[in-house]
PyMOL Python script that loads the backbone (N, CA, C, O; Angstrom):
from pymol import cmd

cmd.read_pdbstr("""\
ATOM      1  N   MET A   1     -11.077 -21.822   0.419  1.00  0.00           N
ATOM      2  CA  MET A   1      -9.837 -21.727  -0.362  1.00  0.00           C
ATOM      3  C   MET A   1      -8.868 -22.236  -0.566  1.00  0.00           C
ATOM      4  O   MET A   1      -9.065 -23.106   0.282  1.00  0.00           O
ATOM      5  N   ALA A   2      -8.248 -22.405  -0.827  1.00  0.00           N
ATOM      6  CA  ALA A   2      -6.597 -23.591  -0.913  1.00  0.00           C
ATOM      7  C   ALA A   2      -5.628 -23.342  -1.218  1.00  0.00           C
ATOM      8  O   ALA A   2      -5.501 -23.595  -2.416  1.00  0.00           O
ATOM      9  N   TRP A   3      -4.557 -22.855  -0.689  1.00  0.00           N
ATOM     10  CA  TRP A   3      -3.135 -22.709   0.455  1.00  0.00           C
ATOM     11  C   TRP A   3      -2.657 -22.932  -1.706  1.00  0.00           C
ATOM     12  O   TRP A   3      -3.117 -23.548  -2.667  1.00  0.00           O
ATOM     13  N   ASN A   4      -1.641 -22.081  -1.451  1.00  0.00           N
ATOM     14  CA  ASN A   4      -0.649 -22.697  -3.050  1.00  0.00           C
ATOM     15  C   ASN A   4      -0.252 -23.801  -3.225  1.00  0.00           C
ATOM     16  O   ASN A   4      -0.273 -24.307  -4.346  1.00  0.00           O
ATOM     17  N   TRP A   5       0.167 -24.385  -2.236  1.00  0.00           N
ATOM     18  CA  TRP A   5       1.132 -25.500  -1.535  1.00  0.00           C
ATOM     19  C   TRP A   5       0.037 -27.046  -2.324  1.00  0.00           C
ATOM     20  O   TRP A   5       0.335 -28.093  -2.898  1.00  0.00           O
ATOM     21  N   GLN A   6      -1.393 -26.307  -1.871  1.00  0.00           N
ATOM     22  CA  GLN A   6      -2.127 -27.960  -2.334  1.00  0.00           C
ATOM     23  C   GLN A   6      -2.456 -27.675  -3.765  1.00  0.00           C
ATOM     24  O   GLN A   6      -2.404 -28.395  -4.762  1.00  0.00           O
ATOM     25  N   ILE A   7      -2.718 -26.745  -3.639  1.00  0.00           N
ATOM     26  CA  ILE A   7      -3.346 -26.820  -5.435  1.00  0.00           C
ATOM     27  C   ILE A   7      -2.118 -28.485  -5.798  1.00  0.00           C
ATOM     28  O   ILE A   7      -1.325 -29.046  -5.042  1.00  0.00           O
ATOM     29  N   SER A   8      -2.374 -28.683  -6.776  1.00  0.00           N
ATOM     30  CA  SER A   8      -2.440 -29.862  -7.669  1.00  0.00           C
ATOM     31  C   SER A   8      -1.321 -29.605  -8.772  1.00  0.00           C
ATOM     32  O   SER A   8      -1.710 -29.068  -9.809  1.00  0.00           O
ATOM     33  N   GLY A   9       0.309 -29.998  -8.635  1.00  0.00           N
ATOM     34  CA  GLY A   9       1.326 -29.673  -9.049  1.00  0.00           C
ATOM     35  C   GLY A   9       2.127 -28.406  -9.050  1.00  0.00           C
ATOM     36  O   GLY A   9       2.582 -27.918 -10.084  1.00  0.00           O
ATOM     37  N   TRP A  10       2.286 -27.880  -7.829  1.00  0.00           N
ATOM     38  CA  TRP A  10       2.438 -26.910  -6.237  1.00  0.00           C
ATOM     39  C   TRP A  10       3.812 -27.544  -6.992  1.00  0.00           C
ATOM     40  O   TRP A  10       3.872 -28.572  -7.667  1.00  0.00           O
ATOM     41  N   PRO A  11       5.106 -26.412  -6.591  1.00  0.00           N
ATOM     42  CA  PRO A  11       5.183 -25.265  -7.598  1.00  0.00           C
ATOM     43  C   PRO A  11       5.960 -25.268  -8.837  1.00  0.00           C
ATOM     44  O   PRO A  11       6.942 -24.620  -9.200  1.00  0.00           O
ATOM     45  N   ASP A  12       5.057 -26.425  -9.533  1.00  0.00           N
ATOM     46  CA  ASP A  12       5.573 -25.776 -10.883  1.00  0.00           C
ATOM     47  C   ASP A  12       4.407 -25.030 -11.701  1.00  0.00           C
ATOM     48  O   ASP A  12       3.501 -25.600 -12.309  1.00  0.00           O
ATOM     49  N   PHE A  13       4.671 -23.199 -11.565  1.00  0.00           N
ATOM     50  CA  PHE A  13       3.683 -21.908 -12.616  1.00  0.00           C
ATOM     51  C   PHE A  13       3.823 -22.540 -14.075  1.00  0.00           C
ATOM     52  O   PHE A  13       4.710 -23.075 -14.741  1.00  0.00           O
ATOM     53  N   ARG A  14       1.946 -22.061 -14.276  1.00  0.00           N
ATOM     54  CA  ARG A  14       1.478 -22.424 -15.230  1.00  0.00           C
ATOM     55  C   ARG A  14       0.842 -21.866 -15.113  1.00  0.00           C
ATOM     56  O   ARG A  14       0.209 -21.688 -14.073  1.00  0.00           O
ATOM     57  N   TYR A  15       0.604 -20.867 -17.013  1.00  0.00           N
ATOM     58  CA  TYR A  15      -0.091 -20.316 -17.470  1.00  0.00           C
ATOM     59  C   TYR A  15      -0.553 -20.682 -18.648  1.00  0.00           C
ATOM     60  O   TYR A  15       0.064 -21.600 -19.189  1.00  0.00           O
ATOM     61  N   ASP A  16      -1.961 -19.987 -19.514  1.00  0.00           N
ATOM     62  CA  ASP A  16      -2.181 -20.123 -20.619  1.00  0.00           C
ATOM     63  C   ASP A  16      -1.687 -18.588 -21.310  1.00  0.00           C
ATOM     64  O   ASP A  16      -1.445 -17.595 -20.625  1.00  0.00           O
ATOM     65  N   ASP A  17      -1.599 -18.644 -22.802  1.00  0.00           N
ATOM     66  CA  ASP A  17      -1.598 -17.142 -23.105  1.00  0.00           C
ATOM     67  C   ASP A  17      -2.475 -17.640 -23.753  1.00  0.00           C
ATOM     68  O   ASP A  17      -1.634 -18.152 -24.492  1.00  0.00           O
ATOM     69  N   ALA A  18      -3.551 -18.031 -24.245  1.00  0.00           N
ATOM     70  CA  ALA A  18      -4.007 -17.606 -24.868  1.00  0.00           C
ATOM     71  C   ALA A  18      -5.327 -16.218 -24.267  1.00  0.00           C
ATOM     72  O   ALA A  18      -5.761 -15.169 -24.743  1.00  0.00           O
ATOM     73  N   GLU A  19      -5.556 -17.055 -22.940  1.00  0.00           N
ATOM     74  CA  GLU A  19      -6.042 -16.643 -21.915  1.00  0.00           C
ATOM     75  C   GLU A  19      -6.400 -15.819 -21.559  1.00  0.00           C
ATOM     76  O   GLU A  19      -7.542 -15.359 -21.548  1.00  0.00           O
ATOM     77  N   LEU A  20      -4.347 -15.040 -20.748  1.00  0.00           N
ATOM     78  CA  LEU A  20      -4.463 -13.935 -20.016  1.00  0.00           C
ATOM     79  C   LEU A  20      -4.178 -13.272 -21.899  1.00  0.00           C
ATOM     80  O   LEU A  20      -4.174 -12.054 -21.717  1.00  0.00           O
ATOM     81  N   ALA A  21      -4.048 -13.410 -22.831  1.00  0.00           N
ATOM     82  CA  ALA A  21      -3.614 -11.666 -24.199  1.00  0.00           C
ATOM     83  C   ALA A  21      -4.693 -11.142 -23.828  1.00  0.00           C
ATOM     84  O   ALA A  21      -4.461 -10.060 -23.288  1.00  0.00           O
ATOM     85  N   PRO A  22      -5.927 -11.430 -23.866  1.00  0.00           N
ATOM     86  CA  PRO A  22      -7.419  -9.892 -24.039  1.00  0.00           C
ATOM     87  C   PRO A  22      -6.307  -9.434 -22.661  1.00  0.00           C
ATOM     88  O   PRO A  22      -5.580  -8.461 -22.859  1.00  0.00           O
ATOM     89  N   LEU A  23      -6.243  -9.944 -21.709  1.00  0.00           N
ATOM     90  CA  LEU A  23      -5.897  -8.769 -20.339  1.00  0.00           C
ATOM     91  C   LEU A  23      -4.673  -8.079 -20.596  1.00  0.00           C
ATOM     92  O   LEU A  23      -4.304  -6.940 -20.883  1.00  0.00           O
ATOM     93  N   GLU A  24      -4.274  -9.005 -20.419  1.00  0.00           N
ATOM     94  CA  GLU A  24      -2.665  -7.960 -20.828  1.00  0.00           C
ATOM     95  C   GLU A  24      -2.781  -7.000 -22.492  1.00  0.00           C
ATOM     96  O   GLU A  24      -2.008  -6.067 -22.708  1.00  0.00           O
ATOM     97  N   LYS A  25      -3.499  -7.288 -23.183  1.00  0.00           N
ATOM     98  CA  LYS A  25      -4.252  -5.991 -24.631  1.00  0.00           C
ATOM     99  C   LYS A  25      -4.435  -4.993 -23.156  1.00  0.00           C
ATOM    100  O   LYS A  25      -3.639  -4.346 -22.476  1.00  0.00           O
ATOM    101  N   ARG A  26      -6.019  -5.275 -23.080  1.00  0.00           N
ATOM    102  CA  ARG A  26      -6.284  -3.900 -21.928  1.00  0.00           C
ATOM    103  C   ARG A  26      -5.174  -3.131 -21.110  1.00  0.00           C
ATOM    104  O   ARG A  26      -5.184  -1.918 -20.904  1.00  0.00           O
ATOM    105  N   PHE A  27      -4.434  -3.819 -20.776  1.00  0.00           N
ATOM    106  CA  PHE A  27      -3.314  -3.555 -19.339  1.00  0.00           C
ATOM    107  C   PHE A  27      -2.683  -2.297 -20.554  1.00  0.00           C
ATOM    108  O   PHE A  27      -3.031  -1.119 -20.640  1.00  0.00           O
ATOM    109  N   LEU A  28      -1.769  -2.967 -21.307  1.00  0.00           N
ATOM    110  CA  LEU A  28      -0.794  -2.333 -21.799  1.00  0.00           C
ATOM    111  C   LEU A  28      -2.058  -0.243 -23.581  1.00  0.00           C
ATOM    112  O   LEU A  28      -1.868   0.752 -24.281  1.00  0.00           O
ATOM    113  N   MET A  29      -2.852  -1.032 -23.147  1.00  0.00           N
ATOM    114  CA  MET A  29      -3.630   0.279 -23.788  1.00  0.00           C
ATOM    115  C   MET A  29      -4.199   1.225 -22.922  1.00  0.00           C
ATOM    116  O   MET A  29      -3.906   2.395 -23.166  1.00  0.00           O
ATOM    117  N   SER A  30      -4.901   1.020 -22.022  1.00  0.00           N
ATOM    118  CA  SER A  30      -4.813   1.129 -21.206  1.00  0.00           C
ATOM    119  C   SER A  30      -3.379   2.104 -20.121  1.00  0.00           C
ATOM    120  O   SER A  30      -3.522   3.236 -19.659  1.00  0.00           O
ATOM    121  N   SER A  31      -2.510   1.493 -20.019  1.00  0.00           N
ATOM    122  CA  SER A  31      -1.272   2.163 -19.662  1.00  0.00           C
ATOM    123  C   SER A  31      -0.560   3.197 -21.086  1.00  0.00           C
ATOM    124  O   SER A  31       0.581   3.610 -21.290  1.00  0.00           O
ATOM    125  N   GLY A  32      -1.388   3.284 -21.584  1.00  0.00           N
ATOM    126  CA  GLY A  32      -0.501   3.804 -23.147  1.00  0.00           C
ATOM    127  C   GLY A  32      -1.394   5.560 -22.688  1.00  0.00           C
ATOM    128  O   GLY A  32      -0.985   6.708 -22.517  1.00  0.00           O
ATOM    129  N   GLU A  33      -2.798   4.852 -22.644  1.00  0.00           N
ATOM    130  CA  GLU A  33      -4.085   5.790 -22.386  1.00  0.00           C
ATOM    131  C   GLU A  33      -2.942   7.124 -21.228  1.00  0.00           C
ATOM    132  O   GLU A  33      -2.507   8.256 -21.438  1.00  0.00           O
ATOM    133  N   VAL A  34      -2.861   6.031 -19.909  1.00  0.00           N
ATOM    134  CA  VAL A  34      -1.828   7.231 -18.686  1.00  0.00           C
ATOM    135  C   VAL A  34      -1.026   7.930 -19.068  1.00  0.00           C
ATOM    136  O   VAL A  34      -0.883   9.106 -18.733  1.00  0.00           O
ATOM    137  N   LEU A  35      -0.292   7.243 -19.929  1.00  0.00           N
ATOM    138  CA  LEU A  35       1.355   7.774 -20.211  1.00  0.00           C
ATOM    139  C   LEU A  35       1.135   9.185 -20.940  1.00  0.00           C
ATOM    140  O   LEU A  35       1.791  10.197 -20.694  1.00  0.00           O
ATOM    141  N   GLY A  36      -0.104   9.059 -22.062  1.00  0.00           N
ATOM    142  CA  GLY A  36      -0.016   9.537 -23.397  1.00  0.00           C
ATOM    143  C   GLY A  36      -0.973  11.287 -21.730  1.00  0.00           C
ATOM    144  O   GLY A  36      -0.563  12.442 -21.843  1.00  0.00           O
ATOM    145  N   ALA A  37      -1.811  11.016 -20.840  1.00  0.00           N
ATOM    146  CA  ALA A  37      -2.498  11.438 -19.923  1.00  0.00           C
ATOM    147  C   ALA A  37      -1.152  12.691 -19.837  1.00  0.00           C
ATOM    148  O   ALA A  37      -0.993  13.909 -19.923  1.00  0.00           O
ATOM    149  N   VAL A  38      -0.455  11.549 -19.630  1.00  0.00           N
ATOM    150  CA  VAL A  38       0.678  12.683 -18.027  1.00  0.00           C
ATOM    151  C   VAL A  38       1.660  13.424 -18.748  1.00  0.00           C
ATOM    152  O   VAL A  38       2.338  14.324 -18.253  1.00  0.00           O
ATOM    153  N   HIS A  39       1.754  12.849 -20.467  1.00  0.00           N
ATOM    154  CA  HIS A  39       2.579  14.621 -20.278  1.00  0.00           C
ATOM    155  C   HIS A  39       1.859  15.061 -20.645  1.00  0.00           C
ATOM    156  O   HIS A  39       2.492  15.938 -21.234  1.00  0.00           O
ATOM    157  N   HIS A  40       0.178  15.401 -21.007  1.00  0.00           N
ATOM    158  CA  HIS A  40       0.412  16.388 -21.058  1.00  0.00           C
ATOM    159  C   HIS A  40      -0.431  17.707 -19.627  1.00  0.00           C
ATOM    160  O   HIS A  40      -1.120  18.717 -19.770  1.00  0.00           O
ATOM    161  N   VAL A  41       0.063  17.033 -18.468  1.00  0.00           N
ATOM    162  CA  VAL A  41       0.159  18.494 -17.117  1.00  0.00           C
ATOM    163  C   VAL A  41       1.257  18.476 -16.423  1.00  0.00           C
ATOM    164  O   VAL A  41       2.111  17.712 -15.974  1.00  0.00           O
ATOM    165  N   SER A  42       0.906  19.741 -16.494  1.00  0.00           N
ATOM    166  CA  SER A  42       1.639  20.308 -16.203  1.00  0.00           C
ATOM    167  C   SER A  42       2.937  19.284 -14.997  1.00  0.00           C
ATOM    168  O   SER A  42       2.755  18.214 -14.416  1.00  0.00           O
ATOM    169  N   PRO A  43       4.428  20.390 -15.021  1.00  0.00           N
ATOM    170  CA  PRO A  43       5.157  19.042 -13.571  1.00  0.00           C
ATOM    171  C   PRO A  43       5.325  18.829 -12.737  1.00  0.00           C
ATOM    172  O   PRO A  43       6.091  18.136 -12.067  1.00  0.00           O
ATOM    173  N   SER A  44       4.209  19.742 -12.608  1.00  0.00           N
ATOM    174  CA  SER A  44       3.122  20.035 -10.688  1.00  0.00           C
ATOM    175  C   SER A  44       2.626  19.101 -10.002  1.00  0.00           C
ATOM    176  O   SER A  44       2.784  18.591  -8.893  1.00  0.00           O
ATOM    177  N   GLU A  45       1.691  18.930 -11.322  1.00  0.00           N
ATOM    178  CA  GLU A  45      -0.053  18.200 -11.372  1.00  0.00           C
ATOM    179  C   GLU A  45       1.417  16.423 -12.084  1.00  0.00           C
ATOM    180  O   GLU A  45       1.152  15.322 -11.600  1.00  0.00           O
ATOM    181  N   ARG A  46       1.886  16.454 -12.461  1.00  0.00           N
ATOM    182  CA  ARG A  46       2.563  14.969 -12.662  1.00  0.00           C
ATOM    183  C   ARG A  46       3.115  14.690 -11.729  1.00  0.00           C
ATOM    184  O   ARG A  46       3.197  13.475 -11.547  1.00  0.00           O
ATOM    185  N   ASP A  47       3.913  15.795 -10.434  1.00  0.00           N
ATOM    186  CA  ASP A  47       4.269  14.837  -9.252  1.00  0.00           C
ATOM    187  C   ASP A  47       3.616  15.139  -8.095  1.00  0.00           C
ATOM    188  O   ASP A  47       4.218  15.191  -7.022  1.00  0.00           O
ATOM    189  N   GLN A  48       2.054  15.412  -8.236  1.00  0.00           N
ATOM    190  CA  GLN A  48       0.880  14.889  -7.249  1.00  0.00           C
ATOM    191  C   GLN A  48       0.277  14.252  -8.003  1.00  0.00           C
ATOM    192  O   GLN A  48      -0.812  13.959  -7.511  1.00  0.00           O
ATOM    193  N   LEU A  49       0.456  13.728  -9.325  1.00  0.00           N
ATOM    194  CA  LEU A  49      -0.277  12.377  -9.647  1.00  0.00           C
ATOM    195  C   LEU A  49       0.698  11.066  -8.802  1.00  0.00           C
ATOM    196  O   LEU A  49       0.221  10.125  -8.167  1.00  0.00           O
ATOM    197  N   ARG A  50       2.051  11.339  -9.016  1.00  0.00           N
ATOM    198  CA  ARG A  50       2.924  10.064  -8.679  1.00  0.00           C
ATOM    199  C   ARG A  50       2.621   9.672  -7.319  1.00  0.00           C
ATOM    200  O   ARG A  50       2.063   8.628  -6.983  1.00  0.00           O
ATOM    201  N   ILE A  51       3.312  11.209  -6.068  1.00  0.00           N
ATOM    202  CA  ILE A  51       2.211  11.396  -5.396  1.00  0.00           C
ATOM    203  C   ILE A  51       0.814  10.540  -4.069  1.00  0.00           C
ATOM    204  O   ILE A  51       0.440  10.104  -2.980  1.00  0.00           O
ATOM    205  N   ASP A  52       0.590  11.061  -6.202  1.00  0.00           N
ATOM    206  CA  ASP A  52      -1.706   9.973  -5.364  1.00  0.00           C
ATOM    207  C   ASP A  52      -0.946   8.232  -5.059  1.00  0.00           C
ATOM    208  O   ASP A  52      -0.874   7.590  -4.011  1.00  0.00           O
ATOM    209  N   LEU A  53      -0.459   7.883  -6.508  1.00  0.00           N
ATOM    210  CA  LEU A  53      -0.230   6.698  -6.919  1.00  0.00           C
ATOM    211  C   LEU A  53       0.234   6.322  -5.901  1.00  0.00           C
ATOM    212  O   LEU A  53      -0.496   5.522  -5.317  1.00  0.00           O
ATOM    213  N   LEU A  54       2.036   6.773  -4.948  1.00  0.00           N
ATOM    214  CA  LEU A  54       2.258   5.938  -4.472  1.00  0.00           C
ATOM    215  C   LEU A  54       2.396   5.313  -2.721  1.00  0.00           C
ATOM    216  O   LEU A  54       2.920   4.378  -2.115  1.00  0.00           O
ATOM    217  N   SER A  55       1.128   7.131  -2.311  1.00  0.00           N
ATOM    218  CA  SER A  55       0.190   7.441  -1.140  1.00  0.00           C
ATOM    219  C   SER A  55      -1.009   6.152  -0.923  1.00  0.00           C
ATOM    220  O   SER A  55      -1.304   5.660   0.166  1.00  0.00           O
ATOM    221  N   ASP A  56      -1.616   5.754  -2.312  1.00  0.00           N
ATOM    222  CA  ASP A  56      -2.343   5.377  -2.709  1.00  0.00           C
ATOM    223  C   ASP A  56      -1.671   3.033  -2.228  1.00  0.00           C
ATOM    224  O   ASP A  56      -2.231   2.083  -1.681  1.00  0.00           O
ATOM    225  N   GLU A  57      -0.733   3.187  -2.677  1.00  0.00           N
ATOM    226  CA  GLU A  57       0.176   1.523  -2.406  1.00  0.00           C
ATOM    227  C   GLU A  57       0.841   1.971  -1.767  1.00  0.00           C
ATOM    228  O   GLU A  57       1.893   1.955  -2.406  1.00  0.00           O
ATOM    229  N   ALA A  58       1.091   2.582  -0.523  1.00  0.00           N
ATOM    230  CA  ALA A  58       1.273   2.356   0.810  1.00  0.00           C
ATOM    231  C   ALA A  58      -0.128   2.698   1.153  1.00  0.00           C
ATOM    232  O   ALA A  58      -0.975   2.063   0.525  1.00  0.00           O
ATOM    233  N   MET A  59      -0.332   3.116   1.568  1.00  0.00           N
ATOM    234  CA  MET A  59      -2.513   3.123   2.096  1.00  0.00           C
ATOM    235  C   MET A  59      -2.611   1.399   2.440  1.00  0.00           C
ATOM    236  O   MET A  59      -2.564   0.695   3.448  1.00  0.00           O
ATOM    237  N   LYS A  60      -2.791   1.180   0.828  1.00  0.00           N
ATOM    238  CA  LYS A  60      -3.586  -0.590   1.236  1.00  0.00           C
ATOM    239  C   LYS A  60      -2.285  -1.494   1.815  1.00  0.00           C
ATOM    240  O   LYS A  60      -2.166  -2.085   2.888  1.00  0.00           O
ATOM    241  N   THR A  61      -1.206  -1.345   0.491  1.00  0.00           N
ATOM    242  CA  THR A  61      -0.287  -2.137   1.308  1.00  0.00           C
ATOM    243  C   THR A  61       0.284  -2.324   2.952  1.00  0.00           C
ATOM    244  O   THR A  61       1.195  -3.047   3.356  1.00  0.00           O
ATOM    245  N   SER A  62      -0.569  -1.435   3.684  1.00  0.00           N
ATOM    246  CA  SER A  62      -0.559  -1.108   4.833  1.00  0.00           C
ATOM    247  C   SER A  62      -1.555  -1.642   6.092  1.00  0.00           C
ATOM    248  O   SER A  62      -1.397  -1.826   7.299  1.00  0.00           O
ATOM    249  N   ALA A  63      -2.543  -1.771   5.242  1.00  0.00           N
ATOM    250  CA  ALA A  63      -3.701  -2.327   4.957  1.00  0.00           C
ATOM    251  C   ALA A  63      -4.092  -3.170   5.403  1.00  0.00           C
ATOM    252  O   ALA A  63      -4.916  -3.230   6.316  1.00  0.00           O
ATOM    253  N   ILE A  64      -3.521  -4.089   4.783  1.00  0.00           N
ATOM    254  CA  ILE A  64      -2.890  -5.779   3.970  1.00  0.00           C
ATOM    255  C   ILE A  64      -2.740  -6.293   5.893  1.00  0.00           C
ATOM    256  O   ILE A  64      -3.376  -7.115   6.553  1.00  0.00           O
ATOM    257  N   GLU A  65      -1.598  -5.346   6.258  1.00  0.00           N
ATOM    258  CA  GLU A  65      -1.159  -5.695   7.287  1.00  0.00           C
ATOM    259  C   GLU A  65      -1.260  -5.270   8.720  1.00  0.00           C
ATOM    260  O   GLU A  65      -0.621  -5.390   9.766  1.00  0.00           O
ATOM    261  N   GLY A  66      -2.641  -4.579   8.169  1.00  0.00           N
ATOM    262  CA  GLY A  66      -3.785  -3.965   9.936  1.00  0.00           C
ATOM    263  C   GLY A  66      -2.432  -2.736  10.023  1.00  0.00           C
ATOM    264  O   GLY A  66      -1.331  -2.321  10.386  1.00  0.00           O
ATOM    265  N   GLU A  67      -2.961  -2.705   9.733  1.00  0.00           N
ATOM    266  CA  GLU A  67      -1.692  -1.317  10.265  1.00  0.00           C
ATOM    267  C   GLU A  67      -2.759   0.122   8.295  1.00  0.00           C
ATOM    268  O   GLU A  67      -3.147   0.163   7.127  1.00  0.00           O
ATOM    269  N   MET A  68      -2.494   1.030   9.969  1.00  0.00           N
ATOM    270  CA  MET A  68      -4.472   1.925   9.081  1.00  0.00           C
ATOM    271  C   MET A  68      -3.133   3.080   9.448  1.00  0.00           C
ATOM    272  O   MET A  68      -3.098   3.260  10.666  1.00  0.00           O
ATOM    273  N   LEU A  69      -2.276   3.716   8.862  1.00  0.00           N
ATOM    274  CA  LEU A  69      -1.748   5.148   7.892  1.00  0.00           C
ATOM    275  C   LEU A  69      -3.042   6.322   8.204  1.00  0.00           C
ATOM    276  O   LEU A  69      -4.271   6.316   8.277  1.00  0.00           O
ATOM    277  N   ASP A  70      -1.627   7.546   8.364  1.00  0.00           N
ATOM    278  CA  ASP A  70      -2.904   9.069   8.494  1.00  0.00           C
ATOM    279  C   ASP A  70      -2.221   9.101   6.271  1.00  0.00           C
ATOM    280  O   ASP A  70      -1.003   8.946   6.181  1.00  0.00           O
ATOM    281  N   ARG A  71      -2.992   9.281   4.835  1.00  0.00           N
ATOM    282  CA  ARG A  71      -3.002   9.807   4.322  1.00  0.00           C
ATOM    283  C   ARG A  71      -1.749  10.819   3.868  1.00  0.00           C
ATOM    284  O   ARG A  71      -1.057  10.871   2.852  1.00  0.00           O
ATOM    285  N   ARG A  72      -1.798  11.792   5.412  1.00  0.00           N
ATOM    286  CA  ARG A  72      -1.671  13.071   4.758  1.00  0.00           C
ATOM    287  C   ARG A  72      -0.431  13.327   5.015  1.00  0.00           C
ATOM    288  O   ARG A  72       0.119  14.326   4.550  1.00  0.00           O
ATOM    289  N   SER A  73       0.426  12.115   6.103  1.00  0.00           N
ATOM    290  CA  SER A  73       1.420  12.196   6.516  1.00  0.00           C
ATOM    291  C   SER A  73       2.348  11.061   5.228  1.00  0.00           C
ATOM    292  O   SER A  73       3.494  11.201   4.799  1.00  0.00           O
ATOM    293  N   VAL A  74       1.718  10.402   5.024  1.00  0.00           N
ATOM    294  CA  VAL A  74       2.348   9.470   4.015  1.00  0.00           C
ATOM    295  C   VAL A  74       2.621  10.133   3.008  1.00  0.00           C
ATOM    296  O   VAL A  74       3.774  10.164   2.580  1.00  0.00           O
ATOM    297  N   GLN A  75       1.659  10.769   2.449  1.00  0.00           N
ATOM    298  CA  GLN A  75       1.781  12.200   1.417  1.00  0.00           C
ATOM    299  C   GLN A  75       3.655  12.850   1.645  1.00  0.00           C
ATOM    300  O   GLN A  75       4.773  12.880   1.130  1.00  0.00           O
ATOM    301  N   SER A  76       2.739  13.312   2.954  1.00  0.00           N
ATOM    302  CA  SER A  76       3.889  14.332   3.617  1.00  0.00           C
ATOM    303  C   SER A  76       5.310  14.163   3.263  1.00  0.00           C
ATOM    304  O   SER A  76       6.070  14.911   2.647  1.00  0.00           O
ATOM    305  N   SER A  77       5.561  12.537   4.012  1.00  0.00           N
ATOM    306  CA  SER A  77       6.949  11.856   3.571  1.00  0.00           C
ATOM    307  C   SER A  77       7.215  11.435   2.219  1.00  0.00           C
ATOM    308  O   SER A  77       8.395  11.216   1.943  1.00  0.00           O
ATOM    309  N   LEU A  78       6.043  11.228   1.018  1.00  0.00           N
ATOM    310  CA  LEU A  78       6.948  10.554   0.363  1.00  0.00           C
ATOM    311  C   LEU A  78       7.166  11.926  -0.696  1.00  0.00           C
ATOM    312  O   LEU A  78       7.873  11.894  -1.703  1.00  0.00           O
ATOM    313  N   ARG A  79       6.387  13.120  -0.218  1.00  0.00           N
ATOM    314  CA  ARG A  79       7.185  14.316  -0.524  1.00  0.00           C
ATOM    315  C   ARG A  79       9.109  14.382  -0.794  1.00  0.00           C
ATOM    316  O   ARG A  79       9.916  14.161  -1.696  1.00  0.00           O
ATOM    317  N   ARG A  80       9.092  14.915   0.903  1.00  0.00           N
ATOM    318  CA  ARG A  80      10.285  14.792   0.931  1.00  0.00           C
ATOM    319  C   ARG A  80      11.314  13.395   1.040  1.00  0.00           C
ATOM    320  O   ARG A  80      12.198  13.234   1.882  1.00  0.00           O
ATOM    321  N   HIS A  81      11.043  12.728   0.266  1.00  0.00           N
ATOM    322  CA  HIS A  81      11.757  11.312   0.576  1.00  0.00           C
ATOM    323  C   HIS A  81      12.313  11.366  -1.055  1.00  0.00           C
ATOM    324  O   HIS A  81      13.366  10.872  -1.456  1.00  0.00           O
ATOM    325  N   LEU A  82      11.122  12.240  -2.020  1.00  0.00           N
ATOM    326  CA  LEU A  82      11.106  12.531  -2.814  1.00  0.00           C
ATOM    327  C   LEU A  82      11.706  14.099  -4.464  1.00  0.00           C
ATOM    328  O   LEU A  82      11.709  14.315  -5.676  1.00  0.00           O
ATOM    329  N   GLY A  83      12.216  14.863  -2.590  1.00  0.00           N
ATOM    330  CA  GLY A  83      12.701  15.962  -3.074  1.00  0.00           C
ATOM    331  C   GLY A  83      12.105  17.801  -3.055  1.00  0.00           C
ATOM    332  O   GLY A  83      12.505  18.957  -2.916  1.00  0.00           O
ATOM    333  N   LEU A  84      10.629  16.795  -3.359  1.00  0.00           N
ATOM    334  CA  LEU A  84       9.361  17.948  -2.996  1.00  0.00           C
ATOM    335  C   LEU A  84       9.474  19.104  -2.922  1.00  0.00           C
ATOM    336  O   LEU A  84      10.645  19.461  -2.791  1.00  0.00           O
ATOM    337  N   GLU A  85       8.725  19.909  -2.949  1.00  0.00           N
ATOM    338  CA  GLU A  85       8.256  21.197  -2.128  1.00  0.00           C
ATOM    339  C   GLU A  85       6.991  20.668  -0.939  1.00  0.00           C
ATOM    340  O   GLU A  85       6.291  19.797  -1.456  1.00  0.00           O
ATOM    341  N   PRO A  86       6.673  20.916   0.133  1.00  0.00           N
ATOM    342  CA  PRO A  86       5.782  20.297   1.334  1.00  0.00           C
ATOM    343  C   PRO A  86       4.683  20.734   0.581  1.00  0.00           C
ATOM    344  O   PRO A  86       4.906  21.422  -0.414  1.00  0.00           O
ATOM    345  N   ASP A  87       3.443  20.425   0.917  1.00  0.00           N
ATOM    346  CA  ASP A  87       2.690  20.374   1.121  1.00  0.00           C
ATOM    347  C   ASP A  87       1.963  21.966   1.448  1.00  0.00           C
ATOM    348  O   ASP A  87       2.209  22.036   2.652  1.00  0.00           O
ATOM    349  N   SER A  88       1.303  23.134   1.141  1.00  0.00           N
ATOM    350  CA  SER A  88       1.187  24.266   1.551  1.00  0.00           C
ATOM    351  C   SER A  88      -0.102  24.080   2.394  1.00  0.00           C
ATOM    352  O   SER A  88      -0.583  25.034   3.005  1.00  0.00           O
TER     353      SER A  88
END
""", "prot")
cmd.dss("prot")
cmd.show_as("cartoon", "prot")
cmd.util.cbc("prot")
cmd.orient("prot")
């Protein structure tokens, strides 16, 4: 796989609107479904969903860097920083 600076035309970023349109539509439809679903759960379930999503991103990011974090510790830290009740 070539590095981005090895590709012809770098650093001029170009894309094809028509090629991205179906992907953008799918993303928008999916995000609308998620937003709609979030409105039908309790505030505590909404907070837990937020913690789950943020901790998943933190775990993936740390794995890219070669660091393995403890999921429960990450979630506890997120809860504390967001001013939420700690897990029981």
